[in-house]
N, C-alpha and C positions, 0 to 999 in steps of 0.2 A: 564816463571817464572824463577826467579832469583835463584842462587845456594844456597842462604841463606834460601830461603822461605820453610815453611815446606810443605812436601809431601801431607798432607791433612789436611783439618781443622775439628776439632771435631764439633759436635754439641753441643749446650749448655747443653743438657740433659744428653749427653753422657759424657762430662767433668765433669759436676756437681756429676753425679752418681759415677765416677771413684775416685773423691776427697773423696767423703763421705765414700766410701768403704775402700779407704786406712787408715782412722782412725776415726772410728765411734763408736759412743755409741748408740746401738739399741734404737729407740724410740724418741730419741733427735729431730731429723728433724720432725718427726711427731707432737711432742708437739709444736715445733717452728710454724709449717704451721697451725695446727688444734687445739691447745690447749690443756691442761693437762686432761680434761675430755675426750675427743674424743681418746687421743692418750693412755688412760689407763682406759677406760670405763669397758672393760669384766674384767680386773683384778680386779677392784675395786669391780664389782658385783660378781666375784668369792668369793672373800675374805668376803663379806657380807653374801653369802649363806653358806658358811663354817660355820661362825659365828652363823647364824640363826639356822641351823641344830644342832649344838653344844648347842644353848640356849635351843632347844626343850627337850634336855635330862636332862639340868642343873635346869631347872624350879622346877622339883620334889624335888631333894635333897636339893636344896637351898631356895625354896620358898614354898613348900609344895602344889605346883600345877603340878599334874602328866601330862603332855602332851604326852611324849613319854617314854616309858618304856623299858630298854634293852640297846643295843648298836647297831651300825651299821651291826653288823651280824645277829642279829634279834631284832626285838622291836615290840612293840604294841603301836599305837597312838590313844589315848583317848578311851583306852581299847576296840577299835573297829577294826581298822585298822592294820592288821599284814603287815611286811615287813621284807623278808628274803633275805639274800645276796645269789646269784646263786652259788657262789662257796662253802658255806656252805653247801648247798645242795649236790654239788657234793661229797663233803667229806663223809656227811653222807650215801650217797647210796654206795661209795666205802666202807665204813666202813660196810656194810650190815646192815644199820639201815634204815628201811623205814621212812621218815619224817611224821610228823602227819599232819593231814588236814590244820591246820593252817598255818603250814611252806609252804607247797605246795601252799595255797592261796596265803601268802606272796611273795614267789618266783615267782609266775605268775604274780602279781601286778608290782613287780620291774622289770621284763623282758619286760612287756608290757609298762611301762613307758619309759625304756631306749631304746626300739625299735623304739620310737617316737622321743625321745630328745638327743639321741647320745649315745652310748654304754660306751664309756670311759668318758664320761661327768662326770660320778661318781668320776673318777680319778681327774678331774680338778676342779669341782664345789662342791663336798661333802667331799672326803676324807681329813682327817686332816693331813695326811702325805704330801699333796700337797704343801702347805706353807713351809714347811721345805725343801724340795728339789728345791722349787722355790729359795728359799734364797742361797742355796748352788750353784745353776746354776748362779744367779745373782753375787755372790762373785768371781766365777770362771771368769767370764767376765771381772769383774773390777780388779781384782788381774792380769789378763793374765796367769791363770793357763793353762797348756796345756791339751790337749784331754785325756791323761791318758791311762790306761788300756783300750784295745778296746774289747768290749764285743759284742759277735754275737747276733743278734736278735732272733735266735732260742733258747738261754739260758732260755727265758721265758716259752717256753714251756717245756724244760728239768724239770725246777723247778716245774711247775705245774703237770706234770707226777709224779715226785718225792713225793710231798706232797700227791697226791691221792694214792699212792702205800704205804707211811706210814699210811695212814687212813686205808687201807686194811689190812695191816700187824698187826697193833694195835688195830683196832676195834674201835678206837675212832677219833674223830674230832682233830687229833693232832696238825694241825697248829695254831688253835685258842688259844693255849698256848703260842704262839710267835708272832701272826699276830700284826704288829704295829698298824694296824687300832683299834683293840680291846685294846690294851694295853694302847695307848693314851687316850682312853676314859675313861678306868679305872683309869688311873693316874690323871686324872683331876676330875673325880667324887669321887674317894675314896683315892686320895693322894698316890698311890703307886709309887715306884720308879723305877720298872721295864719299864714302858712307858717311863719315862724320858731317861734311859739309852738307848732304843731302838732309840728314836728321836735323841739323840747324835751320835750315831752309823752310823744311815743313812745319818746324815748331814756330818760326815767326810767321809763316803764313796763316796758320790756323789761329795765332793769338791776335794778331793785329789787322789781319786783312777779312778773312772769311772764317766764321764759325764752323768747324768740323768740314773745313773747305777740302782737305785732300781726300780722307777715307770717303767723305759723304758725296763730293761733286767732281772728283777728279779722278783717282786711283782706277786704272782699267782691269786690275786683278780683281778688286772688288765688285767691279761691275760683272765680271764672269760668275763670280761667287753668287751674286746676286740673282742670277738666271737659274742658278740650281736652287737658291732658295725660295723660288716661287713654288716649287712642289715638294719641299723637304717636310719631313715628317715631325721633327722636334719644333714647338712652338713656344710661344709666349701667351698665356691667356689673361685676358683681365675678368676673371670668374667672379672676383668680389667686387665687380664695379658698382653694386648698390651701396657699398660703404664708403665710396670715395667722397671726400669732403672738400675736392678741388683745392687742394694745397698746392698743386702743380709740381711738386718735387719731380715726379716722373718725367714731365716735359723738359724740365731743367738740366736733367742729367743724360737723357737719351739723345745719343748722336744722329739719330734720324727720327727725330720727335714727330713728324708728320704720320708715322706707322701707328701712332698710339689712339689719336681720337677716333678712327672708325670702330675699334674695339671697345673702348672705354665710354664713348659720348654716342654711338650709334643707335638706331632704333632699338626698342625693348625686344624685339624679335631678332635683331641681328646679332650674328656670332661673336662671342667675346674674344675669339682667338685672333691675334695678330698674323694675317696671312700675307702681308706686303713681303716681296723678295728682298727689300730694302732693310729690313730688320736683321741686326747683327746678333740677335740671341745672346746679347751680352749679361742680362740679367741684372742692370743696374737698376730699373724699374721695379724689379722683384726686391731688391736690397733697401731701396731708400723709401718705399711707400710705408708710411706709419700705419696705414690700415690694413696692410697685407691684401692689397687689391689683386695683385699679380702673381702668377705660378707658372712654372713650366709645365707643359703637357704636351699631347699630339695633337694634330691637325684636324682630327675628328671629333675631339672633345668639345662639344657645345654647351656643357653644364655651367651653370651659374649659381652662385649662392644665394640664398634667400636674403631678401632686404631685412636689415635689423629693424627691431621696432623704434618708431619714432621717440626722440627723446623728450622728456617731459618739459613743457615751458618754465622757464625761471620766474619764480614768485615776484610780482612787481607790486605796486602800491595800489592798483586798482584790480589785482587778479581776485577771482572768487575765493580762494583759500584767505586772502588776507582781509576781504571785506567781511568774512564770515566771524573773523576773530574781533572786529572793531565794535 
């Protein structure tokens, strides 16, 4: 080997991944390789679901067809199906008010649904605050805003306990007076300004104060759904982790990116399934990964894809193939 030759020749995938990690826009490579729909499928479906849920409540006031009455805190669909937010019931119990049978039926239906389809799926597919925080996260990446104030993940539990303590002290479901989910629906349905002010405050908080601050570290509603998420059936799996080229796109877009590493970079015998209740099952890691590492599956699916064959080394001036031709 000559003195000027490199000590080692990187593989094509390694050099490609390093270059992309150095200056990347998450999802751009996935769009180039797989098309706009595949690289944004779950994001589009989430927005359509959020708009669809909102439309169920708007048909009554605007079209006189009452499909769903109430808000996401408590509603009645077709005057038959009750749905109740679990955290509302927890507040009611803390306030020493035993919920009515309809509310208990509604919370049982909600818990049963999310035990199958993902606890914090509510946060990513239903909650109207999610598009606001997603926009703030997107702007942070595009503007190069630094991480900002680092909040401990335990903060969400402290907030939830404080809200329940407030309910116990006041004998009321106090949080519903400031719950952004409820205020946004009231703002849309009744034109109140309080919901708009809360939206702006959360957007600014996530943009300039703390990355994914509200949904990831403050919101007690998401904390309650995270408890359900610990036992839920629907999961995201890094079953193609052998193809991972460390581009970090999944970590860049995930609102709870601490949940990825155990499944993606754990021991070879570790499960590829993301089991943390913090996972919002939003599917953005599925969308933006150029190597299609992630997929939706169930919690008992421990299968992993076979490792791809190693890429052949790039021929250099001192490679055997080159020397044979000299």
